N, C-alpha and C positions, 0 to 999 in steps of 0.2 A: 303398628302392625297387630300386636297382640290385643290392644284395646279394640280396634275395629273388628277383628275376628270374633272376639268374645261377645261384643254387642250383637253382631250378626247372629251368632249361635244362640244367644239368649232370646232374640226375636223369633228365630226359627223354632226354638223349643216351645215358646208360648203358642205359636200358631199351629204347630203340628199336635200338641197336646189338646188344645181347644177343638181342633178339627176332629180328633179321634174320640173326644168325649172324656178324656181322663181328667182334665182340669176345666173349670169354668173360665170364662173369659177374662176375669179379673184377678186370677191367682197364677202365681209362678212357683213351682216346687223344684227343689234340688233332687238330684238322683245319682245312680250307682254304676260301678264297675260290674259287668256281667260276672256271675259267680264262676264262669269258666275261664275269665281272664286269668293269666298267669303272671302275676307281678311279684317283685322281689320283697324281701323282708330286710330293711336296712341295707339295701344294695347288695345283699348276698344272694347268690343265684338261686332261684326257686325252679327246680327242674320239674316239668310236668310229670305227674305220677297218677295217671288215670287208673293205674292198677290198684290204687287205694293204700299202698304201702307208704309209710312215712319217707319223705325224701331225706337226702343226705343231711346229717346234723352238723357237718363240718362247714366252717365258713368257706364261701366260694368267692370272696374277694381274692382275686387270683394271684396277684403279685406278693411275694414275701417282702416285707418292709421291716425297718427297724422297730416300728410300733407294733404292739400286739394286735393281731386280727382275731376277733372273737368268733368262734364257730357258732353259727346260728342255725337253728333247725327251721327251715321254711314251714309255714302252716300248710297242712295237707290240702291238696286241691279239693275243692268242694264238688259235690256230685253235680253232674250236668243238669241244669234245671229244665223244666219243660220248654222254656223259650229256646233253649239251645239243644233240645233232644232231637235226633234225626226224625224227619218227617215220617208219617205212617199212613197207610191206607186203612180207613176205619174198620173195614171188614177183616183185616189181617191181624193187627196187633195194636195195643194201646201204647201211648207214650211211656207209661210206667213200665210196661213189659219190655219195651225197647231199652230203657234205662237199666232195668234189671239184667237184661241179656248182655249188655256191653259192660256194665260196671257193678252190677248188684252184688255179685259174690265176693267183692273186695271193698266196695264202698258202702255196704249195708243199706242199700236201697231195697225197699220191700215191694213185692208184687201185691198190689192191693186187691185184686179181684181173682187171684188164682187159687184154686182148691189145693190145699196142702195135701189132701189125701192122694192127689195125682202127682206127688213128687215134685211140686212146682214146675210142672211141665207146661210150656207155652204152646197152646193149641194153634196150629197153622193148617190151612187147607193143603191137602197133599198136592205137591207141585214139583215138577222136575226142572223148572225154570228158576232163574234168579229173580227175586222181587227187589226192585230198586226203590230208593228213597233218596231225595236230594233236597238240600236247603241252602239258602244264601242269605247273609245279613250285611247291611251297610249302615254305618252311622257316623255322626259327628260328635266330638267331645272336646272337653277342656280339663286339664290338670294343672294344679298349682305347684306340683313338684313331681314331674314324671321320672326324674332321675333319682329320687329318693335321697336327695342330699341332706346331710345333718346341718350344714351351715349355709351353703349357697343354694337358694331355691330359685329354679329357673322354670317358669310357667310356659305352657304351650297349648295351642289348640291341636287337635289331631282328627284324622279320619280313621275309622276302623272297619275291617272287613272279616267276614267269617264264612265258612262254608263247610258242609258235612254232606257225606255220601255214605249210604248203607246198602249193601247188597246181600240178601239173605236167601238160603236155599234149604229146603227140607223135603227131599224126595222120599226118604224113609222116616216114618214117624218117630223112630227111636234115635235118629241122628239130626244134628243141627250144624250148619256151617254158615259163616258170614265173613264179609270184608267190610271194613269200616275205615273211612278217611276223614280227618278233621284238620282244618287249617284256620289259623287266626292271625291277624297282624294289625298293627297300628303304624300310621305314618304321621309323625309330629312335624308341625309346619313351622315352628319357631325355634326348634333345636338345631343349632349350627351343624353338629356332627351327630352321627348315629341316629338318623332320622327314622329308621325302620326297626321295629321290633316284631317278633312273631314266633309262632310255633306250628309245626306240622306233625301229625301223628297218623300212622298207618297200623291197623290191627286186624288180624285174622284169628278165627277160632274154629275148631272142630270139637264137638262134644257128643257124647253118647249118653242119652237120658232115656232109659227104657221105662215105660209106664208100669211094667210088671215087676219092677224092682225098686227098693228104696234107695239104691245107690245111683250115683251119676259121676261121670268123670270126663276130662277133656283137657285141652291145652290151648293156650293163646300164644301168638307170636306178636310182638309189638316193636316198632321202631319209632323214636321220637327225635325231632330236630328242634333245637331251641336257640333263640337269638334274641338278646336284649341288652340294652346299654345301661350303665349305672354311673353315678357320681362317686369318684374316689377322692374327692378333695380332702377328706378327713384323714387320708393316709399319706398325704405328702407326695403322691405320684400324679401323673397327668390327670387333668380335671375329670375326664370321663374315658370309658373304653367299652368295647363291645365284648360280650361273653357269648360264646357259641359252643354248642355241644351236641353230640349224636349218641343216642343210647338205644341199644338193642337188648331185648329181653325174651326169654322163653318162660312161660308161666303154666305149669301144670296145676290142676285143681281137682279136688274130689269132694263129693258131698253124700251125706247119708241121712235119710229121713228117720229119726229115732222113733217119733210118734207122729200122728197126723198134724200136731201143732208144734213140734220141736224138731229143729234141723241142725245137724252138725256138718260144718264144712271146713276144709283146710286148703290152703293155697301156698305154693312156694314159687319164687321168682329168682331166676339167674340172669344177671345183666352185666353188660360191659358199657362203660360211659367214657366217651372220648371227647376232650375239650380242645379248643384252639390253643390253650396253654397246656402243654403236656404234663406239667407238674400236678394237674388236677385229675389226670386220667385214673380210673379206678375200676374195680369189678365188685359186685355186691351180690349177696344172697339174702333173701327175705322169706320169712315163713310166718303165717299166722293161723290160729285156729278160732273159729267163730261159732258161737252157739246162739241160735235165734229161736225165740219162743213167741208164739202167736197167743197172747192171753185172751183176745177176743177178736171179732171182726174188725174192731177199730184200733186195737192196742197191740203193739209189738215191743218186745224187749230184746236187746242185743248185748252179748258179752264177748269180749275178744282179748286174746293174749297174742303177743307178737315178739319176734326177735329179728334184728336187722344187723348184718355184718358188712362193713366196707373195708376193702383192702386197696390202698393207694399204691400206684406204680412208682411214684417218684417223691411224693410228699414226705418230708422227714419227720421223725418223732421229735417231741419237745420235752424238756423237763419242766418242773413245776413253775419255773420263771419264764418259760417261753423261749429258751435257747435251744437251737437244733441240736440233736444228738447224732453222733456218728454211728453208722451201722444200723441197717434195718429201716424199713419204711412204715408209715403210719397205718395202724388198723384200729378201727373203732367198732364197738358192739353196743347196741341199744336194745333194751328189753323193756316192756310195758304192758299195760292192760287198759281196757276201756269199757264203759257201760253206757248204753244209750236207751232212750225211750221215745217211741213214736206214737202219735195218736191221730187217727183220721176222724172227721166229724162230718155230719150232714149239714151243720150250720155253715153258711158260706163265709161268715166272718171268722170262723175257726176251722177252715177247711183242713188244716194240718198243723200239728204242734210237735215239737221235738226238742230233746235235751241230751247233752252228752258230757260226760265227765271222763278225763283221760289222765294217766300218770305214766311217765317214762323216765328211764335213767340211761345215761350214756357214760361209757368208760372207754379209754384208749389203752394202747399196749406199751405206755411209757410213763411218764411222770405226772399223769393226771391233769395235764394242761387243758385237755378238752373235756374233762368230766363235768357233768352237770345233771341236775334232776329238773323236771318240768312237770307242772300240773296245769291243765287247761280245761276250759269249759266252753260250751256253745249252746245257744238257744236259737230256735228257728220258728218261724210263724208264716202261714200261708192263708191268704184270703182269696176267694174266687167268686166271681159274678158270672152273669150270662155271657159277657164278652170280654171281661177283663180278669186279670190275675195279679195278685201282689205277693212277692216273696221277700221276707226280711230275715236277717241273721245277725246275731251279736256274738262276738268271740273275744275271749280273753285268755292269756297265757302267762305264766310266771316262770322264769328261768333262774335257778340259783347254781352258781358254779362252785365246785367243792374247794378248790384251793386258789384259784385266781383271785387276785385282789386289785382294787383300784387305789388303795392306800393301806398302810400298815394296819392290820386288824380288821380291814373292811373287805369282804368278799364281793366280787362282781355280781350285780343282779340286773335283770332286764324284765320288764312287763310289756306285753304286746296287746293292742286293742284293734278291733276291726268292726266296722258296721257295713252291712251290705243291704241294699234295697233295689229290687227289680219290679217294675210295673209293666205289664203288657196288655194290649187291647186288640182284639180281633177285628180286622177290617172286612175280610171276606174269607172264604174257605182256604185261600192260599196266601193271604197276607195278614201281617199284624204289625203294630207299632210297638216300641219299647222305650223305656225311660229308666235310667239306672244311675246309682250313685254308690261309691265306695269310699269310706274314710279309714285310713290305716295309720297307727301311731305306735312307736316304740318309746318307752320311758326307761331310763337307766340312771344308775349312780355314776356312770361315766359319760360325759358329754358327747364324746365322739360317736356314741351309739344311740343317739336320740334322733328322731325325725318324725314328721307326719306328712301325709299327702292326701289329696282328694282326687277322685276321677268322676266326672259327670259325662254322660253320653245319651244321645237321643238318636233313634233310627228306625228302620223298617226291616222286616224279615219276610222272606218268601220261602214256601215249602211245597213240595209236591210229592 
C-alpha cells in the first residue's frame, strides 16, 4: 500500500513539476514542509505561536512516567511565507504588507516599500466596507517518520489542506480593524490511529495608527486549536496518542517611531492554554521589546529582548534528580535576546537574505530540573523569477541542561537541525503550484531523544 502510493506520488510530482515548468522532463527533485506547517520537536507538542513569542519550553509529552521527560522548547514558528500569505487585491495591499499587519510586530517581518516617515502606516483607500481575501491549498505528500519516533519509524503518504480568510476595514485613516482565520490539516493514509492532525487559528485586531503622531497602539485577540499525534514508544507508554489544546490570548502592543529609520515597539501577551490532559494546563505572560533600524532601502537590523513566564495548574515541581516535590506547582521563566539582519536585493537570485542569532535561558521554581541554556542560529535565502519563487532556510540550535545528567559527570545535551525548502510557480492570476521539503533532526547524548524525519509535498493553491 505504501509502496504503491509512494510511486503514484512520485509520478504525480514529476508530471506536475514538468507541466508547471519548475523541473525539466528528466529531473526529479525532493522538497519541503511548508514553513507554516506546525510539526513537533522530538514528539513534544509544538503549540502554534503566530504571535512570535517563544512557545512553552517545557516538554509536552503529556504523561508522567518513571523515565525522565526532557523539556524541549519547540522551534519558533516561522513567519508565513508569501505562498501562505492571505491573498490580496493588488490595488489595496501587497503580500509583504499583509504579513506585517498580521505578524510583523512580533515576528520581525519588514515592510519593504513603506515610508518610515509615515510611521509604517499602511495606505488603504478609504472604505466603510470590509475588504475580503480568501485562499485555499490542497496537496499530496509523503513522510518517512510523521510520528517523530526515535526508534519505530512508520512512514505514510498524506493529503494536506489549508485555507486562509482575511477581512479588513479602515473607514477612518487613523484606525485599522481586521479578522483573520487560518486552518491547516493533514490526513495520513497509512497510520492506523490518529490519522488527522491540524490547527485552527482565529485572530482579530483593532489598532490606532495616526499619521500625525509617532505613536501607535492597539490589541489583538487570538484563539488557537491544536491537534497532533506523536510516537511515545520511547517512554514505555502506549505507542501513540493524540495531543489537543485550546489557547486564548489577548495581546496589547505599542510602537514609537524614534527617528525616520528607527522604531521601538513592545508587546505583551496574556494567555490561557487548556489541554486534553489537565496536567498540562497553564497560564502564561510574555513581553518583548524590539528595536528595528533601517540602515538603507535594502538592509534592516533587528534587536530584541524578551521574557516569558509559564504557571502550570497541576504539573508538579521536580528536584534535581527529576523526583516530584510536594507542595506547589511548576513555574518556569525564560529570558533572552536576539539579533537579526535582513537584506533585499534587485538581483533575482539574491532577492532576500537573512541571518539571526538568538540566546535564551530557562529556569524553574524548584531544583533546576528544567533549567537549560540555548543558542540558535538561522539563515534564509529567497530567489524570485517572473513566475516562480524559491525560499530556503537552515536552522541550528544547541541545548545544554544545567544539572540534568545522562551519566555521572555528563550533562544532558541536544542539538537540533532543520532544512526547509519551498518552490512556487504561478499558473495564472489566481492559481499557483508548490513543491516543498522539510528535514528535521535531533541529536543527543541520550538515545531516547534522537530522531529524524522528512516531509515532502506537492500541490496547488488558489487565491482571490
